[in-house]
C-alpha positions in Angstrom: 39.3 -41.1 20.3 43.0 -41.3 21.0 45.2 -44.0 19.6 45.8 -45.4 22.9 42.3 -46.2 23.6 41.9 -47.9 20.2 45.1 -49.9 21.1 43.4 -50.8 24.4 40.2 -52.0 22.7 42.4 -54.2 20.4 44.3 -55.6 23.3 41.2 -56.4 25.5 39.6 -58.1 22.3 42.8 -60.3 21.8 43.0 -61.0 25.6 39.2 -62.0 25.5 39.8 -64.4 22.7 43.0 -65.9 24.2 42.4 -66.3 28.0 39.1 -64.3 28.8 38.5 -61.0 30.7 37.8 -60.2 34.2 34.5 -58.4 35.0 36.4 -55.1 35.3 38.0 -55.6 32.0 34.5 -56.4 30.4 33.3 -53.2 31.8 36.4 -51.2 30.4 35.9 -52.8 27.1 32.1 -52.0 27.0 32.9 -48.3 27.9 35.6 -47.9 25.4 33.5 -49.5 22.6 30.6 -47.2 23.5 32.9 -44.1 23.2 34.3 -45.4 20.1 30.8 -45.9 18.5 29.8 -42.5 19.7 32.9 -40.9 18.0 32.2 -42.7 14.8 28.6 -41.6 14.6 29.5 -38.0 15.4 32.2 -38.1 12.6 29.8 -39.5 10.1 26.9 -37.1 11.1 29.3 -34.2 10.5 30.3 -35.6 7.0 26.7 -36.1 6.0 25.8 -32.9 7.1 28.2 -31.3 4.8 26.5 -32.9 1.7 24.8 -30.4 -0.8 23.1 -31.7 -4.1 22.8 -29.8 -7.2 19.3 -30.1 -8.5 18.3 -30.4 -12.2 17.4 -26.7 -12.3 20.6 -25.6 -10.9 19.5 -25.0 -7.4 21.6 -26.4 -4.5 19.9 -28.3 -1.6 22.1 -28.3 1.5 21.2 -31.6 3.1 22.7 -30.6 6.4 20.3 -27.8 6.6 17.4 -29.5 5.3 17.9 -32.9 7.3 20.7 -32.6 9.7 21.3 -31.0 13.2 24.0 -28.6 12.1 23.5 -26.3 15.0 22.5 -29.2 17.6 25.6 -31.4 17.2 27.4 -32.8 20.1 30.8 -31.5 20.7 
């Protein structure tokens, strides 16, 4: 998500607290928040899929391959 979009989310939040939002602004805020959450989830999923655990026997378990969707991530 671009910094301008994050700034717009914050501006809409502050306006909602101060004077309220129009229906169009509420829809814009909801769409921006939805995109922001999707971006955070995608980033977190990518980080979690890169975790590997070294087992007691020395073997390595790649959690991304075992539980993740490395080949099926959204781009």
